[in-house]
N, C-alpha and C positions, 0 to 999 in steps of 0.2 A: 349165172354163172358159178362156181365150184370156186372154196375158199377155202383152205385146210377144214377140207374135206366137207364139208359141210354146205347145203343150199344157202345161196343169200339173194334177197329180196329185198327193193329196195322201200324202207318206211314210208307205210301212211294212213294218214289216219283211218277209223275203223268203218266210218258214217261221211261219207260229204252229199250234199246237194246241190248241185247246180241248176237254179230255176233257172236257165236261161242261156244256153250253148247255141254262138253260133257258127254253121258250117258255110263253107264260100267256095264255087269250083267254077272254074276261069280253064274257056278253054285257050284252043292256038289263036286266035282274033280278041282274045281278050273280052268274051264276053265274060257276065259276071250273074251267077243266080243261086243264092243261098236259100238255106231250113232256118231255121229254129226246134229246138227244145230242151226236154230238163231229163239230166239223167241226175237218178240215184247210186250210186256206191256204194257197197257197204263190204266190211272187212268181216267173216264171220268163227273165223277159225286163225290162233296162230301173232291175235291182238299184242299189241306191243304199250297202249294206248292209259295213261297210267286212273285205275278205279272201272277199268272195263276187263271185265268175265276171259282170256286166252281163248275160249271158246264159249259160242255166242247158244245160252239156249236151245233147244230146239231148232236147231238150224241143220240140224240133221245132216252132217259130217260137209257141208257144204262151206267152203273157203272162200269164194266172191261170189257176190251178184252186183250184175250191172241190168240198170233196169232204165231204160231211155223213152221217151216218147217223145212223138214230131207233135210242136205246138201249130207251124205253120207251114209250106201256104196249106190255105184250105182246103184243098182237094186229097190230103193224104193228114191231117189232121189225128188226134190219135193212134198215132200210129204208133206200133213197142212194140220192142223186143225186149226178151229178158234172156237174160247170157249168164248161167251159173258154173261156175265151173267147183273141180270138190277136194277136198284136204286130199286124199285121194290121187296118187299123182295117175295109176292105172286106168285110172274112169275117165271116160274121156267128161267133153266140155258140150253142156248140156244148151240148145240154141232153140227158145220159143215165141211163137213172133204172133202178136194181135192184130188182125185184117177189120177196120171199119167196115168196113162194107159186110164184110160177113155176121160181124157182133159176138164172134169168137177167134180163138189165139188157136194154131195150128203149131207141133216140131215145130224144123230145120230141117232138112235133110245133111247131113257132115259135111255131102258134096258142095254145100255153099259156101264151102268156107273161103273157099277162091273167088268167090263172086264181091266187086263192088258192094260195100255197103251204099246206101238209097242213091246211086247216081255221084262216090262220092270215089277217090281213090287210094279207099282205106277200106282195109279186106279184113271179117274180122281176124284174125291175126294178126292186124296191125295196134288193138285196142288195148288200153290198162301201161300204158308208157312205152306202146311204141310195139313191142313182147309180146300175146298172145297167146303164142302154142302152147302144146304137149312138148313138156321136157320128157319125156320116157323115151321120146320119136329122134330127138335129136343130138345131133352132133355139137359140141360146142370146145373151141381154142384161144386162148390167148397171142393174140399174134402180135401182141406188139404190145408198148404202155408209150402216148402222144400228151403234146401236153394241148387240148383247146378250145379255141374265144367259144364263151357260152354266154348267153343271155336267160339271169336268172332270178333277181330282186330289179320287178321293174313292176309300171303303172300299163296296166290294157288299156290295150288303144279305146278310143270313145270315138262309136257312131260306130257302121260297120263296113267292113269293107267292101271298097277298096278305105273307103277313106283313114286318114291317118295310116297306111301300109306305104313302105317303099313299093314305087309301083317302078315293072311290070311284072314284077317276077311274087311281091308280095308281100316282102322283105320287113321284120321288124328297124322301125325305125329312131336315129341314135333318142327324140325326145322320149321314147321310152325309160328308158335306164342304161345303166352302165352296164358296157359288156364284161366279163373278168374272161382271165384265163384259164381253166382246173384243170388239174390231170387226171384221164381218162386213158382206162384200159380196153384195149383192140379184140373185138371178140367176133369171133366167123364161125358163125350158125350156124350145119345144114344137114341135111335128117339124114335118115341113119339106111345102107339101105335096105329096104325091103320094105319099109315100115311104112309110105303110102300118104295122102296128106296133106302133103305140102306145095303152096302157093308158089315158091321162091326155087330155085335153083340152089341162093347163096346170100343172106341178110349177114351184115356186118353191123358189127355195134361198138359204138364206141358210149362208156358204162364211164358213170362219173364214180372216179374212188370212193370218191369222200361219202353218196349219198346210195352211188348204184344203181340211179338210174341212168335209161339213157338220154343221149342227151344231142347226138346224131346219128341216122341209120342209112348203112348203102344197100342196098334192094336187086338183086343179081336174075336178071330171068332162068329156062333152064338152061338153053344156052351161054351161060354165065356172062351173058352179056348187061351193063347199066341199063335200069331198068324206070326204078324210085330213087329219090333223096326224100331222107324224111326229117326235116328241122324241128327238133322240140323245146320250148322255150318252158319251162317251169316256176312257176309265178311262186316265190314266196308270201306264207301266210301266218301268222297267229296259229299254233295250233293250240283251243283252252288246255291251261293245266302244263304244257310242255312251252309255249314260245315259238319264236319264227321257224318253221320247219323249211326246207325248197319244194320236199316233194306233199306240195299240198292237194296233188289231185287240181287246181286251176291250173291251168296252160294257155298257150296259142302255141300249134304243133300249124307244120305245113309235110303238103307234102306235092312234089314236085317230078313231075312223068315223065323223062326228056326223051321216053320210045313212044309215046303218043300224041306233045305238045301237051298235060294237062295238068292243073293244078288244085289241088285243094284245101285249105287256110280254116281251121278249126279256131274260133277264139270260146274260151270256157273260161269262165263264165265273160257275156259279154253285153253288151248298152247299160251297164252300171247296174245292172241288174245284182240280188242277194246270191253270194254264193257259203252255204252254212256248214259249215266243220261240227262235227260230232255233237253235243248240247247243244250249240245253238239252231240247231234246228228245230224246225216247226213239230209238234209232238205227233202231229199226220205222217212221221215221215222216220218213225218210228218202229210202225206196223211192219215186223217177220212176213208175215200170211199175203198182203200187199203186196209187198216189193221184193219179195225175195224166192216167189212160191210161184203155179205157169195159177193156178188158181188164182193168184191179185190180178190177171190179167182179165178175167172174169168184169172185176168189177169197175171197170173203162166201160163209161156213159152211163153207167146209172146215174 
């Protein structure tokens, strides 16, 4: 969104390593299927962390990269998606997929932006705190301000979904932590006429005033009928040199598809596995070539 003529985005650490994120889908019969994987997120420009260059040397104009590798089930292991967004907002995001059966990577077509990720209810446009669209192709209007209940400072659920979730929706349980009443902007996001490349008729985002991070989204289809609802529950963590931060990249978030009676729940990190922030990350994860370039995908399975 825009404030005082400037683009405002949620601040997050320049490096987060989610060693074991779990995503589970649930169909109308309450059947659950889960996957697990590793995610390495890097911000390469406009950094605000103390002691970190504003622009990372060697980043070649990149703003943010998302490296996501499947660990289980075994038949999908090593499948990896690398998403690269650029500091130049006019430049289209690049997406590459490493396919284990072929032992090579290939670019993903821009037309795939509306396709579900690995059978979940999330599309590429929903990543990074629920909003990963190209701002130059959108129209955003602040349509109001509201107070909404949000869960930010809590303990991650132990075990794997649906254990320790309030079923049948897969909602956070009271044991996780206390909810807060937060001030939020309500922002309506639609595509610019003729811009193309969008998956929705409208996205309504409830943006936290303190962090500028989405806390809830209403997603409408091309006919402007309710399609999916997204609950985003950021987890506050200590960021080295800064202190507690709500936008740590660790969170639980869920998609509830009311059109097709389906749901997807993400837990990052899950099952008590490490979640590293900035200098906490082992040295191997600092390798720019491996985790932020297409050539790094060639190192998988070697």
